[in-house]
N, C-alpha and C positions, 0 to 999 in steps of 0.2 A: 378901350383896352388894347394895348399893343399885342399883335399876334406874332407867333414865330414865323420867320421868313421861310416859306416853302413855295417858291414861285412855280407855277405850272407851265411847263414847256409845251409847245404844240406837238400833238401826236402825229406819227407818220400816218399816211393814208390807210395802210393795211398792216395789221399786226397778226402774228400767228394766232390761229383759232384757239380759244381757251374755253374750258368748260365752266368757269366760274360765272355766277350770275352778274357780278359787277365787273366793270372794266378795270384793267390793271396795266398801266403803261409799262412798256419794256425798255424804253430807250432814252438814255441821257449820257452826257459826259461832262466831266469837269473841264472848264475852260480857265486858263491862267494858272492857278495853283495846281490844278489836277488836269493833266492833258491825257486824253484817252484816244487811241486809234483802234478802230475795230473793223472786221470784215468776216463774211461767212465762207465756210468751206463749200465750194461748189464742185462736187465730184460726180462724174458720169451724168451731168445734166440734172443732178438732184437739187432742185431749187424749190423752196416753199412758196406759199402764196404771196409773200411779200418780196418784191424784187429788190428791196433795199432794207434788209433786216438790220436791226440795231440793238444796242444795249442801253440800259438805264443806269444812272449814277446819282447818288445823293452824297453830300459832303457836309461835315461839321469840322471846322478848323479849331486849332488850339486857342487862338485869340478871340474866338467867337464871331469873327467877321462873317463866316459861313455857318449857318445853323440849320442843319437838315435841309440844305438848299438843293433843289433839283436842278440839274445841269442840262444843257442842250443835247439833243439826240445826236448820236454818231453811229456810223456803220460798223459792222463786225468784220474781222479778218479771218482768213482760213486758219485752221489749227496748224500749229508748228510741228505736229507729228509727235512721236514718242520721246523726243529728246528731253532731257532734264538738265538741271545745272543752274549756275548763277543766272539770275534774271528770269527764271521760269517758275511760276507757281502753278502746279497741276491740281486741278479739281477732278476728283475721281468719282463720278456718279455711281459706279458699280460697287463701291465700298461704302455700305450704309450702316448707320448707327441708330440713335434714338429718333422717335417721332416727336416733333414739337407740339405742345399743347397751348402755348400762349406766352405773351409778353405783357407785363403790366405793373399794377400796384394795388392799392386798397382804397375804396371809397368809404373811409371810416365815418363815424358820426361827426367828427370834427371837420373832415373834408366836405361832406355833403351839406353841413350847416353853413359853412363859408360860401360854397358855390351857390346855394339857394338864397342866402340872405344878404350877401355883400355884392352881388352882381345883378345888374338889370337883366330882364329876359333876353334881350339881344346879346349882351355880353356872356350870359350863361350858355346860350346856344353856340356862340363862337368858341368858347372854351371847350365845350363838350365835343364839338367837331374837331378841334385841335388835338384832343386826347384820343378819340375813338374812331374817327373817320379816316380810312386809309388813303383817300384821295386828297382831302383837305387838311389832314393832320398826320399824327404819328401812327394811327391805326392800332392802338393798344387792344389786346385780345384776351387778356386774363386779369381777373380781379380776385383778390383774397379778402373776404369779408369777415370781420369779427362777428361772432355769435354773442350778442349782448355787448356789455361795456368792455372797453380796452383802456389802455393808458391814454388813448386819443379819443376820448368821449367827453361830453359835457356833464354827464351824470353817471353815477355808479348804479347801474340797473341791469337786470336780466329780463327774460321773457316770462318768468314765473316767480315774481317776488311776492312774498307774504310777510305779515308782521313778524317780528322777532319772536321766536319760540313756537311758531306755527309751522305746519308742513303741508305739502300738496303732492303726495306721491302719485296721484292719478292725473296730475297736470291739468286740473280743471280750470286753473286760472291762466293757463298758457295763452299768450297772444303776441303776435308781432305787429300789432296795430301801430305802435309808436314809430315803427320804421316807415310807415306811410307818410310821415311828415316830410322827411327829406331823403332817406336812404333808398327806399324802393322806387320812388319816381325817377330818381337819377339812374338807378340800375336799369330800369326799363328803357330809359332814353339811351343809355350806353348800348344796350342790346339792339335797339333800333338802328343806331348808327353803325354798329358792327355786329351783324347777325351771327358771326362766328365766335363772338365773345364767350369765354368759359369762366365759370365762377367756382371758386373754392371758398369754404367756410371753416372758421376756426374759433373755438371759445377761448377766452382768457380765464374763465372761471365757471364753475357750476353755480346755480342759484344758491344763495347763502344757506338755505335750510338743508341742502344736501351736504354741507361741509361741517367739519367737527367744531369750528369756531363760530358758526352761524353768522358770518360776515363775508363780504366780497374782498376784503383787503388781503393782499398778498402776504403781509407781515403777521396778521392775526387770524385770518380766516381758517387756516388749517387745511388739511387734505380732504378729499372726497370721503364721505362715510362709506365703508365697504358695503353696508346694507343698501346704499343708494346707487350702486353701480348700474343696475338695470334701469332705475329711474333717470339717471343721467343719460344713458344711451337712448332712452325713449324721448328725452328732452331734445337731444340733437336730431333725432329722426323727425320729431315734430317740427323743428325749425326747417329742415330741408323740405318737408312736405308743404309747410305753409308758404315757403318761398316759391316752390314750384307752382302752387296754386295761385300765387301772386304774379306769375309770369316771369320768374327768375329761377330756372332750374339750377340746382347745385350739382356740379359735376364731380367735385372732390371735397372731402371733409377730413379734418384731422381731429383727434380727441382733445388736444389741448395745445395752446401756444406755449412754447419754451417751458416745459414741465420741470426743468432743473434750474431755472433762472433764480438769481438771488431774490429774496422777498423784498417787496416795496409796499408803499401805502396805496398804490393804485390797484384796480381789480386784477388779480392774478391768483394762481393756485398751484401748489406743488403736486407732482404725480410721479411715483416710481415707475420703472419699466413694468413691474408686475401688475401695478394698478392699470396702466395703460393697456396692457394685454387683456386684462379682464374687461375693460370698457369696450375694446374692439370686438371681443368675442360676443358681447351683448349687442353692440351697435350694428354689426353686419346683418344679423337676422332682423333687427328692428327696422333697418332701412328697407330690406326686401319686403317685410310685412306691410310697410307703408306704400308699397308699389313703386319704389324708387330704384334707380340704377346708379345712385351715387357711390363712388369709389372711396376707399379709405387710404389716407397716407399716414405714416407713422413718424414720430419724433418731433418734427417742426421746431427744431432749434439749431444751434450753430454747427458749422461744418465739423468742428472738432468733438462733437458728441456722437460719433458714429456707433460707439459701443452700446449706447442706449437703444438705438434702433435694432441692433443685432440681438439684444436681450429680449426685446418684444417679439422679434421674429422667431425666437426659439420656443415660444409658447405654441403648442400644437392647436389650441383652440382659437388663437388669434391669427396665426399665420395665413390660413386660407383666405381671410378677408382683406389682407393688406395688398394694395396695388402699387404702393410706392413709398419712398422715403423723402421727407421734406427737410430742407436745410436753410439756415440763415447765414448771413455773411459776417457776423460780428466776432467770430473766433475761428481760427484755422484758415484754410484756403480751399479753392475749388478741387484740388487734387484729391481731397478726402472723398469726393463723389466717386472717383474712379476706384478707390479702394473698396468702397461699399458695393459698387457695381460688380467687382470681382467676387465678393462674398455673397451677394444676392443678385445674380445676373438677370433674373426674370422680373425684377421690380424696376419701376420707373424712378428716376431721380428728379426731384423738384427743388428749385431755389425759390422760396416763397416770401422772403422778407430781407430787406436791406435798406439802410437809410444813410444819407449824408447829412451834413449840418454845418454849424459854425466853424468846426475844426478844419474844414476843407480849405486848401490854400489858393483857390482861384479856379476859374473856368477850365483852363487847360489841365490842371492837376486832377480835378474831379472827372473830367472827360477821360483822362488816362486810366484812372482807377476803375471806372465803370467799364471801359472797353476791355481792359486786361482781365478783370476779375469776374465781371458779371456777363457781359455780352459774349465775349470770346472764351474766357477761362471757364465759366460755368458750362457753356454749351459744349465745348470741346471735351469736357469731363463728364458729359452725359446728361446734363440738365434738360428736361422737357419743358420747363417753365423758367422764366427769368422775371422776378417780381421785386419791385421796391416796396416801401412801406406806404406812407400817406400820399394820395394823389395831390392833396392841397392842404397847406397850413398857412397861418397868418404870419406876419412879420416877427412875432415873438416865438414862433414854433408851436403855437397852440391853435385852438383850445385843447387843454389836456388836463388829466387828473393826476399826473405824475410821470414817472418813467423818464424818458430821454429829455434832458433839460434844454437841448439846443438843436433838435432835429429839424430838417426842412422837408417839405413835400416836393413832388415833381414840379409843382408850381407854388408860388407864394402869392397870396391874395391880401393886399393891404386892407385892413379893417375899415379905415376911414375913406380912402379914395377909391377902393375897388380895383386898383391897378393890379394886373396879373404879370408876374415875372416867371419866366420859364427857366428851370434849372438845367445844369449840364446833364444831369441824370435823365431828364426828359428827352434831350436830344440823343443821348446814347441809346436809350431804349428805342427811340424812333428809328435810329439807323438799322436796328434789327427788325422791328415790327413792319417797317415800310416794305421790306423785300421778302418777308416770310409770312406764312399764315398757319393757323392750326392744321396739323396734318403734314407739314413739311418734314422731310427726312434729312437729318444731318448726314453729310457725306464727307469723305476723306479729302484732305489737302495736305500739302507740305506745311509743316509748322515748326519753327517760324518760317515764313516765306523769305524770298530773296531780300537781302538788306535788312533782315530782322523784322520784316512785315508780318505782324501777328494777324491771324485770319481764322475764319470758320465759314463753311459752305453748306448749302442746303439744296434739296430738290423739292419744289412745291408740288402739291397735288396735281396741278395742271402741267407739270413737266418743266416749268421754268426753273432756271438755276438762280441761286442767290449767293453772293459772297459779301461778307462784312470784314473789313480790314482796318487795322490800326497801325500807324507808323510810330514806334517809340523812339526813333532816332532823332538826330539833330539836323539831318539833311534829307532832302526828298528821297523817297524809295522808288526806284525804277523797277517795274515788274511787268512781265507778260503773263497774263492769266490764260490758261488753256484747259479746256474740258475734254480734249480729244476730238472735238468736232469743230469748235470755233475758238477764237482767241481774241484778246484785246490787250493793248499795252497802256500802261498808266504810270504817272509819277504822283505818288501820294505825298502830300506835304508833311513835314515833321510835326508830330503831335496831333495829326488829323485822323478822323474816322471817315472812311469811304465805304459806301454800300453799292453793290452792283446787282442788276437783274437782267437776265437775257434769256431768249427762248431756248427750250430744251430740245430733245431728240425729235419731237414731232415735226419740227421744221424740216429736217432732212428726210425723215421717213415718209412724209407726204410729198411725193415727187411730182412736180409739174410735168417733167419729161415723160414719166411713166403713166401719166394720166390719173394718178391717185389723188383723190380729194383730201382735204385736211380734216374732215369730220365724217363720222359714220353716215352712210347713205343707204337707202334700200336699193336692192338690185331688182330691176323689172322682172317680174315672173317668179321672184323668190322672196319669201318673207324676210324682213329685216330683223335686227336684234331685238325681238319683242320680249314681253314679260312671260313668265311661266304661268301655268294654269290659264293661259290666255292664248292657246294655240301655239305655244312655243315648240320649236323643232326638236327632233332627236339630235343629240350631240354626237359628232363623229370624233373618235379618239385617234389622234395622229401622233406617232412616235418618230421624232428625228433621231436617227441612229447612225453612228459612224465615228470619225476621228476628230481632230482639232478643227477641221473645216465645219463641222456641225456645232461643236462647242463654241467656236468663235475665237480664233487666235488673232491677236492685234486689236480687234474690236470685239468686245464681249457680246455674245449673242449671235455674231456672224450674220448669216443669211436668214436665220430664224426671225430676227426682228422685223426685217422687211416683209417676210412672208406673213407674219402675224398681223402686221398693220394692214396689209392689203386684204388678206382673207377674212380676218375677224373684225378688226376695228373699223375698217372702211366698208367692206361688203356685208358685214353682219352675218357671215356664215356660221353655222352652229358647230364650231370646232373647238376641241380642247386638246392641248398638247399633253403628252404623258411621258413618263420616264422616271428613273430612280434618282436622278440628280437634278439640281437647278443651276441655271447659269444665264446671265443676261442682264441688260440694263433695266432700270425701274420702269421704263415705258414699254417693255416687253411683257404684255399682260399674262402670258403663260410661259414660265421659265423652265418647265419640266422638259428633260431631254436625256438622250443617251449619247452624247458626244464625248469621246474619250481620247484626248490628245496622245499621240504616239502609238496607239494600238493598231496592230495589223488585223487583217480579216480573220485569221485563225484565233487570235485572242478574243475578238468580238464573238466568234462562234461559240467559244466555250462558256460565255456568260449569257448568250442570247435567250436561251430557254427560260432562265430565271427572270430576265427583264420582261420578256414578252408575256410570259405566263402571269406575272404579277400585274402588269399595267393593262393587259387586255386591249391592245390597240386595234382599231379598225383599219388603219393605214400605217404602213411603215415607210418612211422616207430614208432610203439607205444610200449613204455616200461614204465609201471607204475603199481602200486599196492603195492610197498614196504612200502610206508607210511601208507596205509590202514592196512596192517598186523601188522606193527610196533606199530600202535595206538590201536590195539585190535580188529579190525574187524575180523569176522569169514571168512572162505574160501567162504562160500555161499554168505555172504554180499559183499565181494570183487568181486566175479564173477558176481553178479547182477549189481554192479556199472560198471564193465567192459562192460557188454552187453549194458547198457544205453549209455555209452560213444561211443561205436561202432555205435549205432543207430543214435546218433547226428552227428557223422562224416559222415556217409553214406547219411544222409538226406541233409547235407550241401553241399556235393560234390558227387552226384550220379555217380557211375562208378569208383570212386577212388579205388585204390588198397591199402589195409591195411595189413601190416605185424605186427602181435602181438607177442611180445616175452614173453616167460616164465620168471619168476624172477630168477636172479642169487641167489646163496645160501645166507641165512641170518644166521650169527653166533652170535645171540643175544637172544636166548631163544625162538624164534618163529618158530623153525624148522618144527614142525608138521603142523602148519597152513600154512606155506610157501609151504610145499609139497602138502597139500590138494588143495591149490589155483592153483598151477601149474598143478595138475591133472585135475582141472575143466576147465582150459583154452581151451583145444582142443574141449570140448563139446560146449562151447559158440561160438567158431569159426565155428564149423560144422553146428550149427543151422543157422548162418548167411549165410554160403555158400549155404545151402539148399534153402534159400530164394533168391538166385541169386547174393549175394554180392561177390566181389572179395577180400576175406579175407583169410589169411593163418597164420600158426604158425611158429615162429622161436624159436627153443629150445636152450635157453642159460643156462639151469639149471646146466650144468656140465662144463661150459667153464672157470670158475675161481676157482682155488684151494684155500684152506684156507690160504696158505702162502702169497697170494696176496691181502689180505685185510688190511686196515689201521684202521678200527673202527668197524668191524663186519658187516657193510652195504656197504661200498664203496671200490672199488678196488684201487690198486696202478696203476702206468702207465702200468706195464706189464699186469695186468688184463684188463685194458681198451683196450690195443692193441689186446688182445685175443677176446674181444667183438667186436671190429671193424672188425677183420677178419671174425667172424661169420656173422655179418651183411652184409659184402661184399659178402660172398657166397650166402646169401639169396636174396640180392637186385639185384645183377647183372643180373640174368635171367629175373627178372621182368622188369628191365630197357630195356633190349633187346626187350622183347615182346611189351611193350608200345611204344618204339621208332619206331619199325617196323610198328606197327599199325597206329601210327600217320603219318608216312611217306607215307603210302599208302593212308591215308585219305586226306592229305593236298596237295598232288601232288609234283612235283619236286621243288627243290630250284634253284635259278638263278645262273648260272655259271659266273665265273669271266670274261670269254671271251665275255659275252653278257651284262655286267653291267659296267657302269662308276660311280665312287664314287667321290663326291666333298664335300667340307666343308667350313664353315664360316672362319676358321682360320687354318693355315697350318704350325704348328711347325714341323710336319712330314707329309709325303705325305698321303692324304686320301686313296690312293690305298692300303696302308698297312693294312687297315681294311678288305680287300677283296683279299689278296694274298694267302690264304690257308696255311699260316705259323703261328703256334701258338706263336712263339717267337717274332713276329713283331707286331706293333700297330700304329694306328694313334692317335695323341694327340693334344689337343688344344694349348698347349704351354703357357697358362695363366689360372688363376682360372676360374671356371665355373661361367657363368653369363647368365641371361635370354636372349634368342634370339640366342645363339650358336646353330649350326645345323650341322648335317651330313646327306648326301643325296645320295640315289642310283638312277641312271638313268637306267631304264630297256630297253631303246632304242625304245620301242614300247608299246602301251597300253596293259597291262597284268592283268589278274585276280590275286589279291594278298589277303592273309588272315592272315599274321602275320609277325612279326619282332623279331629276337633274338639279344640281345646285350651282348657281353662278354668283360669285362674290362681287361681280362688277369691278369697278375701278379701285376698290378699297384694297390696296396692296397688303397682303398678309392676314386679311380678315376671314380666311377660310378655316374650317375646322381642322384640327390636327388628329382627331379621333372622334368617331361618331357611330351611332347605330340608326338604322331605319326600322321603325316599329309600326305595326298596323293594328287596328281594332275595329270591330263591328259596332260595339256599343259605347266606346270611350272609357270602359272600365277594365276590361280584360285585353291585355296587349300581347302581341307576338313579335319577336325580333326576326326580321327577314333579311337583314344585311348588317354586317359589321365592317367598318372601314377605318382607314388611317387618314393620312394627309393626301388627298387627291388633287391638291392644287386649287387654284381659284375657280376652276370649272370642273365639276365632277358629274359623271354619268353613272348611276347605280342601277343595275338591273337585278331582278330576282324572279323566281318562278311565280307565275300568276297566282294571285290570292285575292279573295273577296274581302273588301274592307270599306268602311265609311270614313275612318280617320287614318291619316298617314302622318306620322310624326318623325322628324329628324331630331335626335337627341345627342348632345355632346357627351363624350366620355373622357376627354383629356383637357386639363387646364392650360391656358395660354395667358400669361399675366400681362403681356405687352400688346395684345390685340383684342379688339372687340370681335364679335361675330356679326358679319354682314351678309345679307342675301339680297341681290338685286333681282334675281329671277329664280323662282321655285317651280319646277315642272313635275307634275304627276302624270305618268303614262298609264293609260288603261290597257288592259289585255284585250286581244281580239275575241 
């Protein structure tokens, strides 16, 4: 059986450290048709562990000469800076959109029958690797499975068929045993090849006995009987439960495929929006009663049927259970998703079905349509999934019961010879799946790019960047891709798709010059980033406060990114950043801050009481005064404003430690005033210390040289990294001092051996929140909703005084609103704390109370994020 050409190039000796369990090469370039020149930005000696960092490239050309071909590795070039214009395509990792859930198709009954019966075992294994293995093949990560028969089945059956005229309302005859012949074994094999694979399930029809016409036919079966709405919901939940028990969890389910499609003789069923809402209102509770975290998508029909989804969403009983809107490609265009997103911004958008066929005009035309409408068009308009229809069909477009007369699968399997032919759609999906994985976040780019280059970009969970581009022109498109840190230049052939993957911010943040390793490590004499309830540390709350140098002008996050990487990610210090606003790149694990561009010291002073009182910091990192000097204030005026600001901070949070920085040099004509203000700062601090305040000076006046300024006031990335290193040296001893004092005051933490953890919902084991391992987590498995809870059983009544929550690396998976409740007997509960969005790492303290059970319970719904807890800490009172 011929395989798709995906030659493996030799890997460089050292690649940026990644957290994924499986290797993922980062570097390639197209030679000949696609030339790429690349290099890394080396600033202030900031060099990652790989002395020769590189980017990866895959290419599919319009003539089919290149088909998802991996190209030789090439080096990266420095960023070209903030310049834009012709020839520059900017990737903006700080501008984030939807989270990707997968790329794929459907292993229908027809597909699995062909794969199982027309291929020898070695050929079958080869095909499955080509489909689902990210190293050897396309790496498909999403499957939409029919629940029972569809138009691409060999028989019109469901999982609860009874003789005509009979009924089975209690589902006593329900069974998925028939799927053990072909479907389930191949699904399990796909999951083994790609453990990140996600599965959606959709029925084409209810069992005949639930329909008014007592048949499965779309033309004569009629709609669902209203009295069988609950039975149909139970049927769908039973399927999801049976598949989960069979080793194939169902992540997403929709009530019906194409409920408004014209009737045909194949299995199908009509359903109004009101009927679908009623099914969803019954299905949500049925799934939860079955112990499942399966989410529900609405509509599951063409792009131009958006009004149907909105009608269902208007039903108050159905709306709380709906996680997203599913669309097909057969009518309308991807821009309809953006319209729906504007009307339902909290719901995910899914593209769940599309098919090509005999109507296609050739390889290049099919590649163009897939690139423009599915891979790029759908994702740029918010799609979290991109899925075609059948994985495999035969040379006649079957086996089938009706429906599409000339559709083709991602692959065609000749019934007689067993020859496998890969379609243009396979290669188009592979161009996306090769460089992204579930959990990737789409980020902004210029669109269309220079020369009309159409594109979409992502940041993967490990921080690596991905770009998929298509050149619709008739001449090569020359482009420089720049993410603000590194860049590469390329010529993309006309009609070709090219995919790029390159290391993310961790490459620069892990500085060999500064001695920072690329992965978290324990610090001798200090506990590493351990699990909660297992001797986890007290969290120290740090507030970065000041002006644009804190927020990060030129480079989002500024010095906070370098500080967080060194202090938290690498050293494992128990620190959480706090503040009323967020800012920074995706790899800045704590984005909370109080950096206010353009604000003077007196403006900060007027708001400081509210900020500090609300966030309750243990440490304030104060860096301000530049705007005062720049706007003409004298050194004495600025010093008086600084003293007033310190007074407000100390009054709002008695006992807080404040680290006051001197100003970095100003190269704009105010040098003398700058120097005088810096000279006055130690005196202001000394007076406060004499009054008993915990205030100290951090001298930054010589940390940034003139070559590292972009405008006379703001550093470049090298300068920000130097400031982050200086803050790290000053903050770390304070963190140790405060942590040790808090530990002595609060008493011991509960150990994993004496605590049992349980949860409302168990996509992963609750014990993972208390196993002492920073790389593991408990997660809810479906979007946050009020009432979700995670609970610690201390096994005996114990005085407790606080709870820490750490969402770990799962960006956005922290609660937006929650309460902490305690109980002695597990029946009578008392609320001891009510909180909002505390960011990914929260430290909650409350007056000591005796309790055996400590429960964190959500109060706010978040439709686009699950709830994840990597570490749960319960603090006992002294």
